[in-house]
C-alpha angles and dihedrals in degrees: 000000000000135000092275094063090050091051090049091053089045089051092047092048090048087048093053089044088051092047090051089048091049091047092052088042089054090046091051090045090051091047089050092050089048090050091047090052090049090048088048090050090046088048092051090048089047090049089049091051089045089053088048092048088048089053091047090046087052091047092046090047087054090046089049090052089050091047091050090051089048090048090051091046091048089049088056090047092048089053089050091048093049089050089051093046090052089049091048090049089053092048092050090055091053091047092046089056090046090052091053089051090049093049090053089050090049093053088051090051092051091055090049089049089054091053094045090049089054092051092045090054088052093051092046091053090051091047091050089054093048092048093049089052096046101037093084093052093046091050093052090048092049092049091051093047090049090053092051092048091049092054092047090046091052091051090050093048091051091048090049093048090052091048093048090047090051092047090047092051091046094050121097091248097044089221095305127118106254126208112253114268093239089060092056109106110173122072089229094058091046091049091052093050090050094048092050091051091049092048090052092049092049091054092048097044101030133246095262098066100022095102092052090047092052089050093048093044093051092048089047092053092044090053095045111094088211091075127062093215112105134180096184131056117231119249092261094045089049091051092047091051093052090050097042094051095031098239113179121213092258092050091047092052093049092047092050090051090048091050093049090048097049103029105026094237140057120241094199129082118243118295091236091056090048091048091052092052090046089052092045095050097037115123096205093102093054104030136051112221121193132177121225135169120253134183117248133179115248121169091343093308133102108248124185111237133172118253133172133235120205122201130174113245103205110015097180092050092047093049090047089055092051092047089048090050092048090050093047090052093046094245098116116100140168135211118250109274094012133094098175126120106239114211125184114208107207143159141176140173115242120182104322099335135076120211130201116201143175114224118203114225096189094079132082094240111028093175098073133083091270092055100044126072122191111224102164142011134175140154112259146057125321093233126131095259097048093042090053094046098046102029107031093118092049094052090048088056091047093051092048092049109109108141139025125209127202141143127268117186092333095316127111110239125193117194133185118248123230110197120200123185113233133179142075122320092261092057094043091050091049096052094045093049095248118151095236139253095296095066126090093267103044097177114090090204102054139018098240112143123224139133136215095206137071130012091317093054112143114228129201093247093053103034118107104226093179095062109080130183130238124280113268121264106237089236090060090062136061118250105290118243092207123036102221116188121227113281095019097093128054143154112300102249099197095044090047093050093044089048093052091045092047096047101039100031124013097038092055091047093049089047090052090047090050092051093048092050095044093047088209116139090197094061110110120250094228121080091219091057088045089055090054091050089048092048089050092050091048090052090050090049093051088048096050092041089054089047091051093048089049092049090047092049092046090051093052090048092049089050091052090047092052090050090051091050092046093051095043115116115191092200091065118071096221099141120123099221091193090065096039120117134202092274117110088238117028114201090190094057093050098045138066094196111123092215090063099032094055092064121134122236132225137184116252111239092214108041096017091228119147106238136175116250095236092044087062089041092249105142099176130067113282089231088072090062135071120275094258107070122171128202123243094259091052093045091050093037089231114121093185102039112179125237090242089056089051091050094050090053090050091050091055090047091050 
């Protein structure tokens, strides 16, 4: 190896040494950097602590300032306390001097108390001596006084006992425990109790003023609302009485005067108050009332009698008044989602009168006086012709009614009107122009044909209720009285159910009961046939009753005629020629009896004489006979029949 290799090795060795030195240097550098970082971190921590210390110093400085202020304040307080302590010490000195003075006064009072005690002991001893001397005298006086009081008390007790006994015997119960008045049953026991009470009151009040007391007492009880007993009708009851019994103002005045004269009081309210109520409730402002002549059956004959027809004047105004009243009283209500006024147009015949009404559907209970309004009334049937004749103007107003106006909380409200037809099938048929349930198409809603009579009668068990007819063509109906919109008229459910129950249930049970009660096997099973039998029997009863009354009347007249004939004296001219008829012997001219003198006359168809009915022994009206009526002489072919012959005929008739 040469010097070059040695140098290389030396360089390599130096290189390695240099690398080691560099490595150590890097490590030391790294260590120094790490230490610097650590020192920086420590410095940062130190700075942070320094800042914290500064803050704490500032806080302590503030606390020191506060402490200084507190020390200054405490110094001031200490000065004030020292001043107060000094003042208290001065006050204690003063009080100590005062306590010494009080102690001296207390000692002086103790000495005075000892002196007073000695004096009190002396007085007590003197009092004991005095009491011991006077006690005997006082005891004797008290015993004597007690004896006197006992005697006086005994006298008062005896007097009180006598008084109590007298009061007990004079009382209605006489000292006994009576049964409560409400438990008394017989009129005699009540009358006895009342008499005993009245006797007691008469003794207490005196007989002179007792009658006046009873009058005032009864009037007081009648006027007190606590009692049900009343001697006077209220204003409304007085008004109702005058209307119910049709008392005119003159009749009422006379009756009030008669009551005051006979009873001493008047049961009616004043005529002015009755007049005011009559004016308030009068329907003359809202209704038109007219009188007309109608034919009525009387004793089997048509007789003309007066009747009245009532029609509403202004229907819309009258309904608005009723709606306003219902609203003011909180009775008006509307269905959810609807603000319409619902009105039911109904009618029905009750007894002899037909009534047309408007029923308000916007109230909780439409079927009461607040929910029903009368718009028409007449005497007659509720058929189409009569309704049209009597109530045409009312139906026109009903058809024209579309809106109603009234006030709500000061605002004018106008609401639409929904009209619904209500009533039985007859009424609904009449107002729609239908011919009625006896026609070939009994339903007033459709033209389905069926009958309830004969071999083709449709019964409930066989009838197809689901198969309806077609709506009526307007030309098939009469002109409707009420224009009912579609959907506002229907079959009356209650009437239908009642009719089915009556026809298929109740009538058959009633018929069976009648048959069981009558015990007549010939009585029909059907109530309708039984009614026919009853009607026939009633007609027979009327017929035989009329015959009986006629025979009875004839018998009475014959008796009177026999009496006239028996008392007739030919020698005495006692015949009233003004009453005499064409008969050879006139019973009317020779009698003053009204049953004979009121006889009708007729003209004899044979001799043309005018003769009294009874003079020819005709005891019924000549209208009941044929046109050719002969007198008695012509019938007997004896123009100069004697009185004895007439008497013989009368006796046979009797």
